[in-house]
C-alpha positions in Angstrom: 135.0 102.3 91.2 132.6 104.3 93.2 129.8 101.7 93.0 129.1 101.7 96.7 129.9 105.4 97.5 126.7 106.9 98.9 127.9 110.0 100.7 128.3 113.7 99.7 131.1 112.9 97.2 128.7 111.6 94.6 125.7 113.3 92.9 124.3 110.1 91.2 123.8 106.7 92.8 122.6 103.7 90.9 120.0 101.6 92.7 117.6 98.8 92.1 114.9 100.4 94.3 112.6 99.0 95.5 114.6 95.8 95.4 115.9 95.1 98.9 119.3 93.5 98.6 120.7 92.1 101.8 123.7 94.1 103.2 123.1 96.8 100.6 123.9 100.4 101.7 120.9 102.6 102.7 120.6 105.9 100.8 118.5 108.9 101.6 118.2 111.5 98.9 116.3 114.7 98.0 115.8 113.8 94.3 115.2 110.7 92.3 115.7 110.2 88.6 114.0 107.0 87.5 115.3 105.6 84.2 113.5 102.5 83.0 114.2 100.2 80.1 111.4 99.0 77.8 109.4 96.4 79.8 109.3 94.0 76.9 113.1 94.1 76.7 113.4 93.7 80.5 111.2 90.6 80.6 113.1 88.9 77.7 116.5 89.8 79.2 115.4 88.4 82.7 114.1 85.2 81.1 117.5 84.7 79.3 119.4 85.5 82.5 117.2 83.2 84.6 117.9 80.3 82.2 121.6 80.8 81.7 122.8 82.7 84.8 124.7 84.9 82.3 124.0 88.4 81.1 125.3 87.9 77.6 124.2 84.3 76.7 120.9 83.4 75.2 119.4 79.9 75.8 119.7 77.4 73.0 115.9 77.2 72.8 112.9 79.5 72.7 111.4 79.4 76.2 108.0 80.6 75.0 107.8 77.7 72.4 109.2 74.9 74.5 107.5 75.8 77.8 104.3 77.9 77.0 102.7 77.4 80.4 105.9 78.6 82.2 106.2 81.5 79.7 102.6 82.6 80.4 103.2 82.4 84.1 106.5 84.3 83.8 105.0 87.1 81.8 102.1 87.6 84.2 104.3 87.4 87.2 106.8 89.9 85.8 104.1 92.3 84.8 102.7 92.2 88.3 106.2 92.8 89.8 106.6 95.9 87.5 103.2 97.2 88.4 104.1 97.0 92.1 107.5 98.5 91.5 106.0 101.6 89.8 103.5 101.9 92.7 106.3 101.9 95.2 108.3 104.5 93.2 105.3 106.8 93.0 104.4 106.3 96.7 108.0 107.0 97.8 108.2 110.4 96.1 106.7 113.6 97.3 103.7 114.8 95.3 
């Protein structure tokens, strides 16, 4: 309830900025509070989700052991995505 309310009725809106989600509501704000999980936790969580399409299920195998080349690529790719994400967050705020 309230997930897509972005007008003056709410003080806090959750977003996945800078992720552009089609048909997502635009939001203009005066202040931004950026709360970020541990990157190591995020990468492992995304790897599990990508392989199971479920937020609470872990694959029956260790991705890094069975597919080391994929795991190496995945870590490097996600690290670059995070670097760009932080750059955008910093560039989109007033200094």
